[in-house]
C-alpha positions as CSV (number, residue, x, y, z in Angstrom):
1,M,-22.5,-51.3,13.0
2,T,-23.4,-48.2,14.9
3,K,-26.5,-48.0,17.1
4,L,-28.0,-45.3,14.9
5,L,-27.4,-47.3,11.7
6,D,-28.9,-50.4,13.3
7,R,-31.9,-48.3,14.3
8,A,-32.3,-47.0,10.8
9,F,-32.1,-50.5,9.3
10,S,-34.6,-51.8,11.9
11,Q,-37.1,-49.1,10.9
12,A,-36.4,-49.7,7.2
13,A,-37.1,-53.4,7.6
14,K,-40.7,-52.5,8.6
15,L,-41.3,-50.7,5.2
16,P,-42.9,-52.4,2.2
17,Q,-40.4,-54.2,-0.1
18,E,-40.6,-51.5,-2.8
19,A,-39.8,-48.8,-0.3
20,Q,-36.9,-50.9,1.1
21,D,-35.5,-51.3,-2.4
22,A,-35.8,-47.6,-3.1
23,L,-34.0,-46.7,0.2
24,A,-31.3,-49.3,-0.6
25,R,-30.8,-47.8,-4.1
26,L,-30.5,-44.3,-2.6
27,L,-28.0,-45.5,0.0
28,L,-25.9,-47.3,-2.5
29,E,-25.9,-44.4,-4.9
30,E,-24.8,-42.1,-2.1
31,M,-21.9,-44.4,-1.0
32,N,-20.8,-44.8,-4.6
33,A,-20.9,-41.0,-5.2
34,E,-18.9,-40.5,-2.1
35,A,-16.3,-43.0,-3.2
36,E,-16.0,-41.4,-6.6
37,W,-15.6,-38.0,-5.0
38,E,-12.9,-39.2,-2.7
39,E,-11.0,-40.8,-5.6
40,A,-11.3,-37.7,-7.8
41,F,-10.1,-35.5,-4.9
42,A,-7.2,-37.7,-4.0
43,S,-6.0,-37.9,-7.6
44,S,-6.1,-34.2,-8.1
45,Q,-3.8,-33.1,-5.3
46,D,-0.8,-32.6,-7.5
47,E,-2.8,-30.5,-9.9
48,L,-4.4,-28.4,-7.1
49,A,-0.9,-27.8,-5.6
50,T,0.4,-26.6,-8.9
51,M,-2.6,-24.3,-9.4
52,A,-2.1,-22.9,-5.8
53,K,1.6,-22.2,-6.6
54,Q,0.7,-20.4,-9.8
55,A,-2.0,-18.3,-8.0
56,L,0.5,-17.3,-5.3
57,A,3.2,-16.4,-7.9
58,E,0.7,-14.3,-9.8
59,H,-0.4,-12.5,-6.6
60,K,3.3,-11.8,-5.6
61,A,3.9,-10.5,-9.1
62,G,1.0,-8.0,-8.7
63,K,-1.1,-9.7,-11.4
64,T,-4.2,-10.1,-9.2
65,P,-6.5,-7.2,-8.3
66,G,-6.9,-6.2,-4.7
67,F,-9.9,-6.9,-2.6
68,Q,-13.0,-5.1,-3.8
69,P,-16.1,-5.2,-1.6
70,C,-19.3,-5.9,-3.4
71,P,-21.6,-2.9,-3.7
72,V,-24.8,-3.5,-2.0
């Protein structure tokens, strides 16, 4: 465990039980969301590569508009 995480847990241990549980739920939800994102991103690499190839082919074929600056 890192020193920073150890310090955070030490401070959290001083909180009332309800606050500790709320903090634990938030931490677990964040870790689960991160794991889900990593899994989704990893499993989409082939699809992303295909889309990138299609976009490059369309650009080379002149099917994409040129850069147009936004009017301000």
